N, C-alpha and C positions, 0 to 999 in steps of 0.2 A: 627482462621483459621478453615474453615469448613471441616468435615470428615477427621480429622488429621490422623487417623490411615490408612485410604485408601490412602491419599496423600503420607504419608511416605512410604507405601508399594509400590506404583507406582514408586516413585522416586528411591527407593532401587532397584527394579527390573530393572529399566531403566539404572541404574549405573553398572549393572553386566556385566562382559566380555561376548562378543559374543551375546548379547541379540538383540539389534535393535528394532525399534518400531513395526515392523510387528510381530516378535516373541513375543514381550511383549503383544500385543493385543491377540495373540493366547493363551498365558498363562491365561490372565484374562478371556477370553471366556471359556477356558477349566475348570477353577476352580470356576468361578462365580464372583470373585473379586480378586484384587491384594493382599489383606490381606490373603485370603485363599490360593492363589497360593504360597505366601511366606512361609506359614506355612505348606504346603503340605508335605507328606512323601517323603523322598529323591528319592525313585525309581520313584514315580508318577511324581515328579517335573522333574526329568532328562529325562523322556520319552517325555516330551513336550519341555523342554528348551535346552536339550543337556548337555553333561557332563561338558564342560567348564563353562557354566553358573551355573550349579549345584554346582560346587566346589566353585565359588565365592560367593554363597549365605551366607556363614558363615564368610566371610572376615570382620573383625572388622573395617578395614580402610574404607570400603564402608559405613558402618553404621555411623561412625564418621563424614564422609564427608557430608552425608545427614543431620545429626543433626546440623552441623555448618551452612549449607545453610538455613535450616528452622529457626534457631535462627536469622540469618541475615534478612530473610523475615519478621519475626515478628517485628524486630527493625525498619524496613523500613515502616511498616504499610501495607504490601501487603496482598491481598486476593488471594485465589486460585480457579480455576475452573477445574474440571476433566471431564473425559468421562461421569460420571454419574450425573454431575450437571444439573439441569433443564435448565440453560441458556447456556449450552455448544453449540456453533454454529452448527446447524444440518448439514450444508454443509461440515464441517470438516470430517464427517464420510464418505464422498465420496473420500477423499484422501486415497491413499494406505497406508500412514503412518501418521494417525491423531495424533497430539500431545496429550499425555495422561494427562498432567498437563499444565495449563496456569497460570503464575504468573501475577497478576493484581495490578496496582498501580493507583488509581483514581476512576473514576465513573464506577463501574461494570455494571450498567444498560445499558451503551452504547453498550455492546455486542449484545443487542437485537434490536438495531436501524437500520434503512436503512443506508447502507454505499456505498460510491464510493471510490475506491482506486485510488490514483493519484501517478504516479511514473515517473521516468526519470533520466536524467544524473546528476551525481554529479558536473561535470564541465560544467554546463549548461550556455547557452548564456543568456545575459540580457533579450532579447526578451522572451525566454522560461520561465525564472523565473517569469517574469511579468504575462505571461499567467497562470502559475501554481497558482500564488497568487490570481489572479482574479477568477480563477476557484474555488479555495478553498473558497473564500469570497462568491461567488454566491451560492455554495452548502450550505455553512453555513447559509446564509440568507433564503434558501429554506427549512431548517430543515433536511438536509441530512448530516450524519456524514462523515467526510473526513478521510480516512485511508491512512497512508504512513509510511515510514521507518525511519524518523528523520535524514536521511542522508543530506549531503551538497547538494546544488543546488535545484532541483525540489522538493524533499521531504520537506525540510524546508520551501520553499515558499508556498507549499500547506497548511501545518500546520498553518503558520502565517496568510494566508488568511482566514482560517476558524476562527481562534481566533480573528482576526480583526473584524469579523462580529458577534462576541459573539456566534459563532456556536460551533459545537461539532467536536472534532478531536481525532483520535486514532493513537498512534505511536507503531509500532511493531518492537522490537529490535532484533538484532543478537547477543546479549550478555545478561547477567543477567540484570533484571530490577532495580537493585540497583544503577546503574550509567548510564549516557548518553553515547551515541557514535554517532558522535565524541565528545570528551570532550568539545570542544568549544560550543556545544549546550546545555550547562548546564542550562542556563536560560530558553531556550525553553522547555527542558525536565521538569523542575520544574513546568512551567506553565501548560503544558499538563497534568502532574500528578495531578495538583490541579483542573483544569477546564475540562479536558478530561480524557483519559485513556491511560496508558502505558501497553503494553502486552509483555511478553516473555515466550517462552517455556523452556528457559534455567534456571538452578539453579542460584539464586542470588550469585554473586561473579564470575560467569563464564566470562572469557574474550571474546572479539570480535574476534574470530578466523575466518579465510577466509571461511571455509566450513559451518559456521553458516548462512551466508547470503542467499545462495540458499534455505536453509530450511526455513528461515524467509519469503522468497518470496512466498512460497506456502500458508502461513497463510494470507499474504496480499491479495492474489487472493481469497481465500476461504471466507474471511470476507464479500466480497462486491458483489453487484448485477451488477457492471460494473467496468472495469479497464480502466483508461485513461493513455496513454503513451504520455507525453508532448514533450519530446525530448529524443532520444536515438541513440547512435552510433551503428554500426553493431554488436559489441560484448558486448553491455550493459547488465548488470545484470537484468535490467528491462524486458528484453525479456524472462527471466526465469519465472517471474510473469505472463507474457502473456501465456506461454506454459501451466502453471497450470490453468489459467482462461479458456483456450480453452478446456482443458481436463474435466473441470467442467461444460462446457456449459455456461460460463459467457461471456457477451458481452465485446468486446475489442474495444476501440476507440483510435484514434491517431490524434495528431495535425500535420498538414503538415508543412514542413519546406523547405527552399531553396534546390533545387536539387543539387546533386553533391557536397554537403558539408558534411564533415565527422560527425559532431555532429548530423546530422539528417538522416543519412543513414538507421539506424535501424527502426526509426519511419516511415519514408517514405516507406520503404519496407513493413512494416505492412499494410499500406494502399493499396499498390499494391497487397498484398496477401489477401485482403478482410476485413481488419479492418474497422470499421465505421469511417467516416471522421468527425473530430470535427473542424468546421470552425467558430462556433459561440458559445460563452459561454451561451448566453441566450437560443439558440435553444437546446443546450445539456441539460440544466437544465429542459427545457420544456419536452424533450424526456424522461428524467428520472422520473420527478415528475408529468407530465401531467398538470403543471401549469406554468404561466408566471414567469420568473425570476424576483425577486425583484430588485429595483434600487440599484446599487452598489455605487451610489454617483457620483461625478464629473468624467468625462472621462479624462484619462491621455492626456497631451498635445502631439501634433504630430509635427514631424519635418518639415523642409522646403519642402522636396520632397513630403511628404504625404499631406501637405497643398495644393500644386499645384494640386495633384490628386483630393482632396476633392472639390476644387474650380471648377474643370472641371466637376466632377460628379454632382455638384449642378445643372447643366443646362441640363444634358442629361445622358442616359445610354450608357456605353462604354464597348467594349470588351477589353481583356487583351492587345492586340497589340496597341489599341488606347490609353490605359492608359500608356503603355510604351513610346509612342510618346509624350504624354502630359507631362510626368514626366522626359522625356529625360534620361531614364535608359533602360537597356536590358530587354527583355520580362521576363526572369527568376526572375530578381529582382522586376519587377512590380508585378508578381504573388505573390511573398512573401510579398510585401508591402500590396497588397489587402487582403491577408489572415490576416495579422496583424490588418488592419483596421476593417475587418469583426469580428475578435475576440474581438475587442474593442467596437463593436456595432455601428460603424460609417458607415459601408457599408454593403449592403446585396447582395448576389449572386442570379442572376436570371437564368432561363434556357438558355442553349447555352453559358455558361461561360461569361455572361454579368453581369455588376455590376452597382449598383445604390446607391446613397447616402441615408442614413437613415435620414428621416426628423426630 
């Protein structure tokens, strides 16, 4: 473990009562390092940290807790990255509460790669899970690291897509990096730890408490050059990631979904509020990388209604209302169907909301 003394001091300070990440950074800035802050004379320390934090500095229980967590990190083969590490992500310093220590399990060098964060609903629809997986695969093929949170639904699909392409993926956890969350993702967690990178700002052994996940989301935002919301309800935690991305000046993209459906209310609202519209995986990858997306392999089969639409588009260019008539479905359903076909690379949208089959 690199810089063990500084790591131990940072973690000890972070564990003191009343400290908080903002005050912790103030301490480190005032004394030049966490080790010097922890060893500072009582009066000087108290002037910066406050009396409550100063009293906790000598608590043996705090030191025992940090020792136990570091032993667990060593047993798990974790590395650490601190504020002073050369590969600490520079954008983290734009956060008002940058994590002082990151526990890393896997390929540390991925911290320095181009990343796109893909997030969305845990209870995602099958359509959106498919989009997330194909997005992860396309980014993986393009050499872009896919970051997500290992959660059910969209997160897991994006990770699996990247791995299926032998690409790179990073999982940011809302608990200690010694165990997966949810527990059912143990196999995925192990594969990412072996082939990609698992990151947590929490001490090994820390449970997945509810307030950890909003903190995790700021890391997901700050790691990436773009954030994609595949599907999100109005109150989705993914929107916290979006808020952090906007604060950092990071591009936010959203996949459109059927209107007036609860699972898509949040992501559709993002589009209405100015998020970039992601209607083609290939076009998104081209926008991010400046290069054509590599072939993802065979296109997924389409249903009977989609087949009727494609047959009609094979002969002419149609508007949404004409597609609805051809497919014998409402206009709203036709628009959702066209979006799905476009994401699959089967249809392209032309000016004036007209659609054409891809040759």
